[in-house]
TORKOL-4160 file (C-alpha; in steps of 0.2 Angstrom, whole numbers, padded with zeros to 4 digits, m for minus):
374
<pt num="1" X="0648" Y="0233" Z="m0318"/>
<pt num="2" X="0665" Y="0228" Z="m0313"/>
<pt num="3" X="0672" Y="0220" Z="m0297"/>
<pt num="4" X="0690" Y="0220" Z="m0294"/>
<pt num="5" X="0690" Y="0213" Z="m0277"/>
<pt num="6" X="0690" Y="0195" Z="m0283"/>
<pt num="7" X="0696" Y="0182" Z="m0270"/>
<pt num="8" X="0701" Y="0164" Z="m0271"/>
<pt num="9" X="0691" Y="0150" Z="m0262"/>
<pt num="10" X="0702" Y="0134" Z="m0261"/>
<pt num="11" X="0687" Y="0123" Z="m0256"/>
<pt num="12" X="0692" Y="0105" Z="m0259"/>
<pt num="13" X="0682" Y="0092" Z="m0269"/>
<pt num="14" X="0683" Y="0076" Z="m0278"/>
<pt num="15" X="0696" Y="0079" Z="m0292"/>
<pt num="16" X="0696" Y="0060" Z="m0297"/>
<pt num="17" X="0681" Y="0061" Z="m0309"/>
<pt num="18" X="0686" Y="0058" Z="m0327"/>
<pt num="19" X="0670" Y="0067" Z="m0333"/>
<pt num="20" X="0676" Y="0082" Z="m0322"/>
<pt num="21" X="0694" Y="0081" Z="m0329"/>
<pt num="22" X="0687" Y="0081" Z="m0347"/>
<pt num="23" X="0677" Y="0097" Z="m0342"/>
<pt num="24" X="0692" Y="0105" Z="m0335"/>
<pt num="25" X="0703" Y="0101" Z="m0350"/>
<pt num="26" X="0690" Y="0110" Z="m0361"/>
<pt num="27" X="0692" Y="0127" Z="m0352"/>
<pt num="28" X="0706" Y="0138" Z="m0358"/>
<pt num="29" X="0717" Y="0149" Z="m0347"/>
<pt num="30" X="0714" Y="0160" Z="m0337"/>
<pt num="31" X="0697" Y="0152" Z="m0334"/>
<pt num="32" X="0703" Y="0134" Z="m0330"/>
<pt num="33" X="0704" Y="0138" Z="m0312"/>
<pt num="34" X="0690" Y="0151" Z="m0308"/>
<pt num="35" X="0692" Y="0161" Z="m0292"/>
<pt num="36" X="0679" Y="0151" Z="m0282"/>
<pt num="37" X="0687" Y="0135" Z="m0288"/>
<pt num="38" X="0672" Y="0131" Z="m0299"/>
<pt num="39" X="0678" Y="0114" Z="m0305"/>
<pt num="40" X="0683" Y="0108" Z="m0288"/>
<pt num="41" X="0665" Y="0113" Z="m0282"/>
<pt num="42" X="0658" Y="0103" Z="m0297"/>
<pt num="43" X="0667" Y="0088" Z="m0289"/>
<pt num="44" X="0656" Y="0089" Z="m0274"/>
<pt num="45" X="0641" Y="0086" Z="m0285"/>
<pt num="46" X="0648" Y="0075" Z="m0299"/>
<pt num="47" X="0636" Y="0061" Z="m0296"/>
<pt num="48" X="0622" Y="0074" Z="m0299"/>
<pt num="49" X="0629" Y="0080" Z="m0315"/>
<pt num="50" X="0635" Y="0064" Z="m0323"/>
<pt num="51" X="0623" Y="0056" Z="m0335"/>
<pt num="52" X="0615" Y="0040" Z="m0329"/>
<pt num="53" X="0624" Y="0042" Z="m0312"/>
<pt num="54" X="0607" Y="0035" Z="m0305"/>
<pt num="55" X="0589" Y="0033" Z="m0310"/>
<pt num="56" X="0575" Y="0043" Z="m0304"/>
<pt num="57" X="0565" Y="0032" Z="m0291"/>
<pt num="58" X="0549" Y="0039" Z="m0284"/>
<pt num="59" X="0555" Y="0056" Z="m0280"/>
<pt num="60" X="0538" Y="0065" Z="m0278"/>
<pt num="61" X="0530" Y="0051" Z="m0268"/>
<pt num="62" X="0545" Y="0049" Z="m0257"/>
<pt num="63" X="0547" Y="0068" Z="m0253"/>
<pt num="64" X="0528" Y="0071" Z="m0250"/>
<pt num="65" X="0527" Y="0056" Z="m0238"/>
<pt num="66" X="0543" Y="0060" Z="m0228"/>
<pt num="67" X="0539" Y="0060" Z="m0210"/>
<pt num="68" X="0556" Y="0054" Z="m0203"/>
<pt num="69" X="0569" Y="0066" Z="m0196"/>
<pt num="70" X="0566" Y="0084" Z="m0189"/>
<pt num="71" X="0555" Y="0091" Z="m0203"/>
<pt num="72" X="0537" Y="0087" Z="m0208"/>
<pt num="73" X="0530" Y="0081" Z="m0225"/>
<pt num="74" X="0526" Y="0099" Z="m0231"/>
<pt num="75" X="0544" Y="0105" Z="m0228"/>
<pt num="76" X="0551" Y="0090" Z="m0236"/>
<pt num="77" X="0540" Y="0093" Z="m0251"/>
<pt num="78" X="0546" Y="0111" Z="m0252"/>
<pt num="79" X="0565" Y="0107" Z="m0251"/>
<pt num="80" X="0562" Y="0093" Z="m0264"/>
<pt num="81" X="0555" Y="0104" Z="m0277"/>
<pt num="82" X="0569" Y="0117" Z="m0273"/>
<pt num="83" X="0582" Y="0104" Z="m0275"/>
<pt num="84" X="0574" Y="0099" Z="m0292"/>
<pt num="85" X="0574" Y="0117" Z="m0297"/>
<pt num="86" X="0592" Y="0119" Z="m0293"/>
<pt num="87" X="0597" Y="0104" Z="m0303"/>
<pt num="88" X="0588" Y="0111" Z="m0318"/>
<pt num="89" X="0597" Y="0128" Z="m0315"/>
<pt num="90" X="0614" Y="0119" Z="m0313"/>
<pt num="91" X="0611" Y="0110" Z="m0329"/>
<pt num="92" X="0607" Y="0126" Z="m0339"/>
<pt num="93" X="0621" Y="0136" Z="m0331"/>
<pt num="94" X="0634" Y="0122" Z="m0334"/>
<pt num="95" X="0630" Y="0124" Z="m0352"/>
<pt num="96" X="0632" Y="0143" Z="m0352"/>
<pt num="97" X="0649" Y="0140" Z="m0343"/>
<pt num="98" X="0656" Y="0128" Z="m0355"/>
<pt num="99" X="0652" Y="0139" Z="m0370"/>
<pt num="100" X="0657" Y="0156" Z="m0361"/>
<pt num="101" X="0674" Y="0149" Z="m0356"/>
<pt num="102" X="0677" Y="0137" Z="m0369"/>
<pt num="103" X="0671" Y="0144" Z="m0386"/>
<pt num="104" X="0681" Y="0159" Z="m0391"/>
<pt num="105" X="0668" Y="0167" Z="m0402"/>
<pt num="106" X="0654" Y="0166" Z="m0389"/>
<pt num="107" X="0666" Y="0172" Z="m0375"/>
<pt num="108" X="0670" Y="0187" Z="m0385"/>
<pt num="109" X="0652" Y="0191" Z="m0388"/>
<pt num="110" X="0648" Y="0189" Z="m0370"/>
<pt num="111" X="0663" Y="0200" Z="m0365"/>
<pt num="112" X="0656" Y="0214" Z="m0377"/>
<pt num="113" X="0642" Y="0215" Z="m0364"/>
<pt num="114" X="0654" Y="0214" Z="m0349"/>
<pt num="115" X="0671" Y="0208" Z="m0349"/>
<pt num="116" X="0668" Y="0200" Z="m0332"/>
<pt num="117" X="0653" Y="0190" Z="m0338"/>
<pt num="118" X="0662" Y="0173" Z="m0341"/>
<pt num="119" X="0668" Y="0174" Z="m0323"/>
<pt num="120" X="0651" Y="0178" Z="m0317"/>
<pt num="121" X="0643" Y="0164" Z="m0327"/>
<pt num="122" X="0655" Y="0152" Z="m0319"/>
<pt num="123" X="0651" Y="0158" Z="m0302"/>
<pt num="124" X="0633" Y="0158" Z="m0304"/>
<pt num="125" X="0635" Y="0139" Z="m0309"/>
<pt num="126" X="0645" Y="0136" Z="m0294"/>
<pt num="127" X="0631" Y="0143" Z="m0283"/>
<pt num="128" X="0617" Y="0134" Z="m0291"/>
<pt num="129" X="0627" Y="0117" Z="m0289"/>
<pt num="130" X="0631" Y="0121" Z="m0271"/>
<pt num="131" X="0612" Y="0124" Z="m0268"/>
<pt num="132" X="0607" Y="0107" Z="m0276"/>
<pt num="133" X="0620" Y="0098" Z="m0267"/>
<pt num="134" X="0616" Y="0105" Z="m0250"/>
<pt num="135" X="0597" Y="0103" Z="m0252"/>
<pt num="136" X="0599" Y="0085" Z="m0256"/>
<pt num="137" X="0611" Y="0082" Z="m0242"/>
<pt num="138" X="0600" Y="0090" Z="m0230"/>
<pt num="139" X="0585" Y="0080" Z="m0236"/>
<pt num="140" X="0595" Y="0064" Z="m0233"/>
<pt num="141" X="0601" Y="0070" Z="m0216"/>
<pt num="142" X="0583" Y="0071" Z="m0210"/>
<pt num="143" X="0577" Y="0054" Z="m0218"/>
<pt num="144" X="0569" Y="0061" Z="m0234"/>
<pt num="145" X="0572" Y="0056" Z="m0251"/>
<pt num="146" X="0585" Y="0066" Z="m0261"/>
<pt num="147" X="0580" Y="0071" Z="m0279"/>
<pt num="148" X="0589" Y="0063" Z="m0293"/>
<pt num="149" X="0584" Y="0068" Z="m0311"/>
<pt num="150" X="0598" Y="0059" Z="m0320"/>
<pt num="151" X="0586" Y="0048" Z="m0329"/>
<pt num="152" X="0580" Y="0063" Z="m0339"/>
<pt num="153" X="0597" Y="0069" Z="m0345"/>
<pt num="154" X="0593" Y="0065" Z="m0363"/>
<pt num="155" X="0593" Y="0081" Z="m0372"/>
<pt num="156" X="0607" Y="0085" Z="m0384"/>
<pt num="157" X="0622" Y="0096" Z="m0381"/>
<pt num="158" X="0627" Y="0111" Z="m0393"/>
<pt num="159" X="0639" Y="0105" Z="m0406"/>
<pt num="160" X="0650" Y="0121" Z="m0404"/>
<pt num="161" X="0668" Y="0120" Z="m0398"/>
<pt num="162" X="0668" Y="0120" Z="m0379"/>
<pt num="163" X="0652" Y="0110" Z="m0376"/>
<pt num="164" X="0653" Y="0093" Z="m0368"/>
<pt num="165" X="0644" Y="0080" Z="m0377"/>
<pt num="166" X="0633" Y="0074" Z="m0363"/>
<pt num="167" X="0615" Y="0072" Z="m0360"/>
<pt num="168" X="0606" Y="0088" Z="m0354"/>
<pt num="169" X="0590" Y="0091" Z="m0344"/>
<pt num="170" X="0587" Y="0108" Z="m0352"/>
<pt num="171" X="0586" Y="0115" Z="m0370"/>
<pt num="172" X="0594" Y="0132" Z="m0373"/>
<pt num="173" X="0591" Y="0131" Z="m0392"/>
<pt num="174" X="0573" Y="0137" Z="m0393"/>
<pt num="175" X="0570" Y="0149" Z="m0380"/>
<pt num="176" X="0556" Y="0162" Z="m0378"/>
<pt num="177" X="0563" Y="0174" Z="m0365"/>
<pt num="178" X="0551" Y="0183" Z="m0354"/>
<pt num="179" X="0558" Y="0201" Z="m0353"/>
<pt num="180" X="0543" Y="0209" Z="m0344"/>
<pt num="181" X="0553" Y="0208" Z="m0328"/>
<pt num="182" X="0563" Y="0223" Z="m0334"/>
<pt num="183" X="0548" Y="0234" Z="m0334"/>
<pt num="184" X="0540" Y="0226" Z="m0319"/>
<pt num="185" X="0554" Y="0230" Z="m0307"/>
<pt num="186" X="0554" Y="0248" Z="m0313"/>
<pt num="187" X="0535" Y="0250" Z="m0310"/>
<pt num="188" X="0525" Y="0254" Z="m0295"/>
<pt num="189" X="0513" Y="0240" Z="m0299"/>
<pt num="190" X="0514" Y="0222" Z="m0293"/>
<pt num="191" X="0508" Y="0207" Z="m0302"/>
<pt num="192" X="0501" Y="0200" Z="m0286"/>
<pt num="193" X="0487" Y="0213" Z="m0288"/>
<pt num="194" X="0484" Y="0209" Z="m0306"/>
<pt num="195" X="0496" Y="0220" Z="m0315"/>
<pt num="196" X="0503" Y="0214" Z="m0331"/>
<pt num="197" X="0518" Y="0221" Z="m0341"/>
<pt num="198" X="0524" Y="0221" Z="m0359"/>
<pt num="199" X="0540" Y="0213" Z="m0365"/>
<pt num="200" X="0555" Y="0225" Z="m0366"/>
<pt num="201" X="0562" Y="0215" Z="m0381"/>
<pt num="202" X="0553" Y="0201" Z="m0391"/>
<pt num="203" X="0564" Y="0186" Z="m0390"/>
<pt num="204" X="0555" Y="0171" Z="m0397"/>
<pt num="205" X="0561" Y="0154" Z="m0402"/>
<pt num="206" X="0580" Y="0159" Z="m0401"/>
<pt num="207" X="0596" Y="0150" Z="m0395"/>
<pt num="208" X="0605" Y="0157" Z="m0381"/>
<pt num="209" X="0621" Y="0147" Z="m0384"/>
<pt num="210" X="0628" Y="0144" Z="m0401"/>
<pt num="211" X="0621" Y="0127" Z="m0408"/>
<pt num="212" X="0637" Y="0126" Z="m0418"/>
<pt num="213" X="0653" Y="0136" Z="m0421"/>
<pt num="214" X="0649" Y="0153" Z="m0428"/>
<pt num="215" X="0661" Y="0167" Z="m0434"/>
<pt num="216" X="0668" Y="0178" Z="m0420"/>
<pt num="217" X="0661" Y="0196" Z="m0421"/>
<pt num="218" X="0646" Y="0191" Z="m0432"/>
<pt num="219" X="0629" Y="0198" Z="m0429"/>
<pt num="220" X="0623" Y="0180" Z="m0426"/>
<pt num="221" X="0634" Y="0176" Z="m0411"/>
<pt num="222" X="0631" Y="0193" Z="m0403"/>
<pt num="223" X="0612" Y="0191" Z="m0404"/>
<pt num="224" X="0614" Y="0174" Z="m0396"/>
<pt num="225" X="0625" Y="0182" Z="m0382"/>
<pt num="226" X="0612" Y="0196" Z="m0380"/>
<pt num="227" X="0598" Y="0183" Z="m0378"/>
<pt num="228" X="0608" Y="0174" Z="m0365"/>
<pt num="229" X="0611" Y="0190" Z="m0355"/>
<pt num="230" X="0592" Y="0193" Z="m0354"/>
<pt num="231" X="0589" Y="0175" Z="m0350"/>
<pt num="232" X="0601" Y="0176" Z="m0335"/>
<pt num="233" X="0590" Y="0189" Z="m0328"/>
<pt num="234" X="0574" Y="0179" Z="m0332"/>
<pt num="235" X="0580" Y="0164" Z="m0323"/>
<pt num="236" X="0586" Y="0173" Z="m0307"/>
<pt num="237" X="0571" Y="0184" Z="m0305"/>
<pt num="238" X="0560" Y="0169" Z="m0305"/>
<pt num="239" X="0571" Y="0160" Z="m0292"/>
<pt num="240" X="0570" Y="0176" Z="m0281"/>
<pt num="241" X="0551" Y="0175" Z="m0281"/>
<pt num="242" X="0550" Y="0156" Z="m0279"/>
<pt num="243" X="0561" Y="0156" Z="m0264"/>
<pt num="244" X="0552" Y="0171" Z="m0256"/>
<pt num="245" X="0535" Y="0162" Z="m0259"/>
<pt num="246" X="0541" Y="0145" Z="m0252"/>
<pt num="247" X="0548" Y="0154" Z="m0236"/>
<pt num="248" X="0530" Y="0159" Z="m0232"/>
<pt num="249" X="0525" Y="0140" Z="m0231"/>
<pt num="250" X="0539" Y="0133" Z="m0221"/>
<pt num="251" X="0536" Y="0127" Z="m0203"/>
<pt num="252" X="0553" Y="0122" Z="m0196"/>
<pt num="253" X="0565" Y="0136" Z="m0192"/>
<pt num="254" X="0580" Y="0127" Z="m0199"/>
<pt num="255" X="0571" Y="0125" Z="m0215"/>
<pt num="256" X="0566" Y="0143" Z="m0215"/>
<pt num="257" X="0584" Y="0148" Z="m0213"/>
<pt num="258" X="0589" Y="0137" Z="m0227"/>
<pt num="259" X="0576" Y="0144" Z="m0239"/>
<pt num="260" X="0578" Y="0162" Z="m0234"/>
<pt num="261" X="0597" Y="0161" Z="m0235"/>
<pt num="262" X="0598" Y="0152" Z="m0252"/>
<pt num="263" X="0584" Y="0164" Z="m0259"/>
<pt num="264" X="0595" Y="0179" Z="m0254"/>
<pt num="265" X="0608" Y="0173" Z="m0266"/>
<pt num="266" X="0595" Y="0171" Z="m0280"/>
<pt num="267" X="0591" Y="0190" Z="m0277"/>
<pt num="268" X="0610" Y="0194" Z="m0278"/>
<pt num="269" X="0612" Y="0185" Z="m0295"/>
<pt num="270" X="0596" Y="0194" Z="m0302"/>
<pt num="271" X="0604" Y="0211" Z="m0297"/>
<pt num="272" X="0620" Y="0207" Z="m0307"/>
<pt num="273" X="0611" Y="0201" Z="m0322"/>
<pt num="274" X="0598" Y="0215" Z="m0322"/>
<pt num="275" X="0612" Y="0228" Z="m0322"/>
<pt num="276" X="0622" Y="0218" Z="m0336"/>
<pt num="277" X="0607" Y="0216" Z="m0348"/>
<pt num="278" X="0606" Y="0234" Z="m0350"/>
<pt num="279" X="0624" Y="0234" Z="m0358"/>
<pt num="280" X="0619" Y="0223" Z="m0373"/>
<pt num="281" X="0625" Y="0231" Z="m0389"/>
<pt num="282" X="0613" Y="0235" Z="m0403"/>
<pt num="283" X="0611" Y="0221" Z="m0415"/>
<pt num="284" X="0598" Y="0215" Z="m0428"/>
<pt num="285" X="0597" Y="0198" Z="m0436"/>
<pt num="286" X="0581" Y="0191" Z="m0445"/>
<pt num="287" X="0567" Y="0190" Z="m0433"/>
<pt num="288" X="0576" Y="0198" Z="m0418"/>
<pt num="289" X="0581" Y="0216" Z="m0414"/>
<pt num="290" X="0591" Y="0222" Z="m0399"/>
<pt num="291" X="0591" Y="0241" Z="m0398"/>
<pt num="292" X="0604" Y="0252" Z="m0388"/>
<pt num="293" X="0593" Y="0253" Z="m0373"/>
<pt num="294" X="0600" Y="0270" Z="m0367"/>
<pt num="295" X="0597" Y="0277" Z="m0384"/>
<pt num="296" X="0580" Y="0269" Z="m0388"/>
<pt num="297" X="0572" Y="0272" Z="m0371"/>
<pt num="298" X="0580" Y="0288" Z="m0365"/>
<pt num="299" X="0568" Y="0297" Z="m0353"/>
<pt num="300" X="0556" Y="0282" Z="m0351"/>
<pt num="301" X="0558" Y="0277" Z="m0332"/>
<pt num="302" X="0550" Y="0260" Z="m0336"/>
<pt num="303" X="0563" Y="0255" Z="m0348"/>
<pt num="304" X="0578" Y="0265" Z="m0342"/>
<pt num="305" X="0594" Y="0255" Z="m0340"/>
<pt num="306" X="0601" Y="0264" Z="m0325"/>
<pt num="307" X="0586" Y="0261" Z="m0314"/>
<pt num="308" X="0591" Y="0244" Z="m0307"/>
<pt num="309" X="0585" Y="0245" Z="m0289"/>
<pt num="310" X="0567" Y="0238" Z="m0287"/>
<pt num="311" X="0555" Y="0253" Z="m0287"/>
<pt num="312" X="0543" Y="0253" Z="m0272"/>
<pt num="313" X="0527" Y="0245" Z="m0277"/>
<pt num="314" X="0510" Y="0239" Z="m0270"/>
<pt num="315" X="0513" Y="0226" Z="m0256"/>
<pt num="316" X="0501" Y="0216" Z="m0245"/>
<pt num="317" X="0487" Y="0228" Z="m0246"/>
<pt num="318" X="0485" Y="0243" Z="m0258"/>
<pt num="319" X="0480" Y="0254" Z="m0244"/>
<pt num="320" X="0497" Y="0252" Z="m0236"/>
<pt num="321" X="0512" Y="0263" Z="m0242"/>
<pt num="322" X="0522" Y="0256" Z="m0257"/>
<pt num="323" X="0537" Y="0246" Z="m0253"/>
<pt num="324" X="0553" Y="0240" Z="m0262"/>
<pt num="325" X="0551" Y="0221" Z="m0263"/>
<pt num="326" X="0553" Y="0205" Z="m0273"/>
<pt num="327" X="0538" Y="0202" Z="m0283"/>
<pt num="328" X="0527" Y="0192" Z="m0286"/>
<pt num="329" X="0526" Y="0182" Z="m0270"/>
<pt num="330" X="0509" Y="0174" Z="m0271"/>
<pt num="331" X="0508" Y="0155" Z="m0274"/>
<pt num="332" X="0498" Y="0157" Z="m0290"/>
<pt num="333" X="0510" Y="0169" Z="m0297"/>
<pt num="334" X="0527" Y="0163" Z="m0290"/>
<pt num="335" X="0524" Y="0146" Z="m0282"/>
<pt num="336" X="0531" Y="0129" Z="m0288"/>
<pt num="337" X="0518" Y="0126" Z="m0302"/>
<pt num="338" X="0519" Y="0144" Z="m0308"/>
<pt num="339" X="0538" Y="0141" Z="m0310"/>
<pt num="340" X="0536" Y="0125" Z="m0319"/>
<pt num="341" X="0523" Y="0133" Z="m0331"/>
<pt num="342" X="0534" Y="0148" Z="m0334"/>
<pt num="343" X="0550" Y="0137" Z="m0338"/>
<pt num="344" X="0540" Y="0125" Z="m0349"/>
<pt num="345" X="0532" Y="0140" Z="m0359"/>
<pt num="346" X="0549" Y="0147" Z="m0361"/>
<pt num="347" X="0554" Y="0131" Z="m0371"/>
<pt num="348" X="0568" Y="0126" Z="m0359"/>
<pt num="349" X="0561" Y="0108" Z="m0359"/>
<pt num="350" X="0558" Y="0106" Z="m0377"/>
<pt num="351" X="0562" Y="0087" Z="m0381"/>
<pt num="352" X="0559" Y="0081" Z="m0363"/>
<pt num="353" X="0548" Y="0066" Z="m0360"/>
<pt num="354" X="0530" Y="0065" Z="m0353"/>
<pt num="355" X="0538" Y="0056" Z="m0337"/>
<pt num="356" X="0549" Y="0072" Z="m0335"/>
<pt num="357" X="0534" Y="0084" Z="m0335"/>
<pt num="358" X="0524" Y="0072" Z="m0323"/>
<pt num="359" X="0539" Y="0072" Z="m0311"/>
<pt num="360" X="0540" Y="0090" Z="m0310"/>
<pt num="361" X="0522" Y="0092" Z="m0309"/>
<pt num="362" X="0521" Y="0080" Z="m0294"/>
<pt num="363" X="0535" Y="0089" Z="m0285"/>
<pt num="364" X="0527" Y="0106" Z="m0288"/>
<pt num="365" X="0510" Y="0101" Z="m0283"/>
<pt num="366" X="0517" Y="0094" Z="m0267"/>
<pt num="367" X="0527" Y="0110" Z="m0263"/>
<pt num="368" X="0512" Y="0121" Z="m0267"/>
<pt num="369" X="0501" Y="0111" Z="m0255"/>
<pt num="370" X="0513" Y="0113" Z="m0240"/>
<pt num="371" X="0507" Y="0124" Z="m0227"/>
<pt num="372" X="0514" Y="0132" Z="m0211"/>
<pt num="373" X="0511" Y="0122" Z="m0195"/>
<pt num="374" X="0512" Y="0132" Z="m0180"/>
């Protein structure tokens, strides 16, 4: 999928950050200034990205007890969990951007899938950062506690060329990628009614960024890029369901507007990565095989690469007509705790501390406990 109507956004930001400048210096032309001014936008949230910029201090308790401003405690809890989720997304997408624009071998492998992917990855990072920055600013504006996870930026970076050597929140070296979403969105069934779906490709305990420099054009670097391409879709379909689920629990109309509007961009992201994953080239390495999807699954509507629009499925009640929707959207399948469980099971947090997991659990439980007040 190509998009030739790219425009430039000259949003201003804080260009004085030395960490930000080091990041900019790592990016080779023509990606040093992305079309949506990715690095300038990073400046808006530099304090959120810089290790040890601030220490976590009672996030879950402060958010769930918030009563000041114009939103109730439930809405504050929902926005707090979403802010935490966006910080985690920003962290993993920043790692992808550094390698997809700063490591020649990885960039080449990503461009084999789609030559616009390095730009799309940077844009996705830009979006997630804007979400985290906005949600925290809105929480502060209504007297609630913003979310700061900097105390947990302790995981190591890739040693490959292009990666900043800073502490990370997320681990992209040992991912077990859930690819069942591919079949789910081509099926007429809905997990909210108990449906389960097999994996399209078994990706278990694999890196999605190079842990160190690898030869350009090698099978190893292509398998890593293919893993990333499917991980992109996994992350964004999860965000799509999470925002749709949280929207049903919100009380305040402004908060509903925020959740619905940000959720729409998660859906937009998912559509891009759903389409792109189908173009991953055939490659086999020990323990992992990516087939040519068009060749391998020709005639199978549940695995066909061209069927990227969500098929109509069961929704609300099985007696009603099928409807093309985001799914799942029940709290048990797509709520905050479900999101934390899925991300944890994927290996994204391997190496994190018990305090980190407790923090996420507290935030998630508070968000899931929120209910709409009419």
